[in-house]
C-alpha positions in Angstrom: -17.4 -5.7 18.8 -20.7 -4.3 17.5 -20.5 -6.6 14.4 -19.9 -9.5 16.7 -23.0 -8.6 18.7 -25.0 -8.2 15.5 -24.1 -11.8 14.5 -25.6 -13.0 17.8 -28.7 -10.9 17.4 -29.3 -11.7 13.7 -28.4 -15.4 13.9 -28.9 -16.7 17.4 -29.2 -20.3 16.2 -25.7 -20.2 14.6 -24.1 -21.2 17.9 -24.2 -25.0 17.7 -22.7 -25.7 21.2 -19.6 -27.4 19.8 -17.4 -25.1 21.8 -17.6 -22.8 24.8 -19.8 -19.7 24.2 -16.9 -17.4 25.0 -14.6 -19.2 22.6 -17.2 -18.9 19.8 -17.7 -15.2 20.5 -13.9 -14.6 20.5 -13.6 -16.5 17.2 -16.3 -14.3 15.6 -14.6 -11.2 16.9 -11.2 -12.2 15.5 -12.7 -12.9 12.1 -14.5 -9.6 12.1 -11.3 -7.8 13.0 -9.4 -9.6 10.2 -12.2 -8.9 7.7 -12.0 -5.2 8.6 -8.2 -4.9 8.0 -8.4 -7.0 4.8 -11.1 -4.8 3.4 -9.3 -1.6 4.4 -6.0 -2.8 3.0 -7.5 -4.0 -0.4 -9.6 -0.8 -0.8 -6.6 1.5 0.0 -4.3 -0.3 -2.4 -6.8 -0.8 -5.2 -8.0 2.8 -5.1 -4.5 4.1 -5.1 -3.3 1.8 -7.9 -6.2 2.6 -10.2 -5.7 6.3 -9.5 -1.9 6.1 -10.4 -2.5 4.1 -13.6 -5.4 6.1 -14.8 -3.6 9.4 -14.1 -0.4 8.4 -15.9 -1.3 6.3 -18.9 -3.7 6.6 -21.8 -6.1 3.8 -22.6 -3.7 2.5 -25.2 -0.9 2.3 -22.6 1.2 5.3 -23.6 2.3 7.9 -21.2 0.0 10.9 -21.1 1.8 14.0 -22.4 1.9 15.7 -19.0 2.9 12.5 -17.1 6.1 11.5 -19.1 9.1 10.5 -17.0 11.2 13.4 -15.8 14.8 13.8 -14.9 16.0 16.0 -12.0 19.0 18.0 -12.8 21.9 17.6 -10.4 20.1 14.6 -8.9 23.4 13.0 -7.7 23.5 15.5 -4.7 19.9 15.3 -3.7 20.5 12.8 -0.9 22.8 15.4 0.7 20.0 17.9 0.8 18.1 17.3 4.1 15.0 19.1 2.8 14.8 16.7 -0.1 15.3 13.7 2.1 12.5 14.9 4.4 10.1 15.3 1.4 11.2 12.0 0.0 10.5 10.1 3.3 7.2 12.0 3.7 6.3 10.7 0.2 7.2 7.2 1.2 5.0 7.5 4.3 2.1 8.6 2.1 2.1 5.2 0.2 -0.2 2.4 1.1 1.3 0.3 3.9 2.3 -2.6 1.7 3.8 -0.3 -0.9 5.8 1.5 1.8 7.2 -1.8 3.1 8.2 -3.0 -0.3 10.0 0.3 -1.2 11.8 0.4 2.1 12.8 -3.2 1.9 13.9 -3.1 -1.7 15.7 0.3 -1.9 16.5 1.5 1.6 17.4 -1.8 3.3 18.4 -3.5 0.0 16.8 -6.9 0.6 16.6 -9.4 -2.2 13.3 -9.7 -4.0 12.8 -13.3 -3.1 13.2 -12.5 0.6 10.7 -9.6 0.3 8.2 -11.8 -1.4 8.6 -14.5 1.2 8.3 -12.1 4.2 5.4 -10.1 2.8 3.7 -13.2 1.3 3.3 -11.8 -2.2 4.2 -13.2 -5.6 7.2 -12.0 -7.6 4.8 -10.5 -10.2 2.9 -8.6 -7.4 6.2 -7.3 -6.1 7.2 -5.8 -9.4 3.7 -4.4 -9.9 3.8 -2.7 -6.5 7.3 -1.4 -7.1 6.2 0.1 -10.4 3.1 1.7 -9.0 4.9 3.0 -5.9 7.6 4.6 -8.1 4.9 6.4 -10.1 3.2 7.6 -6.9 6.6 8.7 -5.5 7.4 10.5 -8.7 4.1 12.5 -8.6 4.6 13.3 -4.9 8.2 14.5 -5.5 7.0 16.5 -8.5 4.4 18.2 -6.4 6.2 18.6 -3.1 9.8 19.1 -4.2 10.1 20.1 -7.9 7.3 22.7 -7.8 8.3 24.1 -4.5 11.9 24.5 -5.5 
């Protein structure tokens, strides 16, 4: 609302009278709200993805020695362990919103990739990039909150 008022104060001549004043103000408000959420979403995802990539890989693209993939022994029974399931879902909730949606749709609700892309309005390439980065983030979260605690 404050940003909308600032537009009126800073650019009072931008209202051309082509619509009702109230309609013009609501349109500005809607655009400001959308800008806010777009910026928040992009910042959150880009900061997280850069962090995941830089933490896990060298500049040449190889795994950093302490970030190599790991295997959990007796992993076939983990989904029977309610403590693990709680940690796992907490890790999923810690992902950026888009990543969380993709992981839930792809692996928990098993929805086809094409349907996920269509529903979330993302490309196939973007889907696989999100899946890859989300898996890395989940791996780190599980390593910290499950492996090290157990």
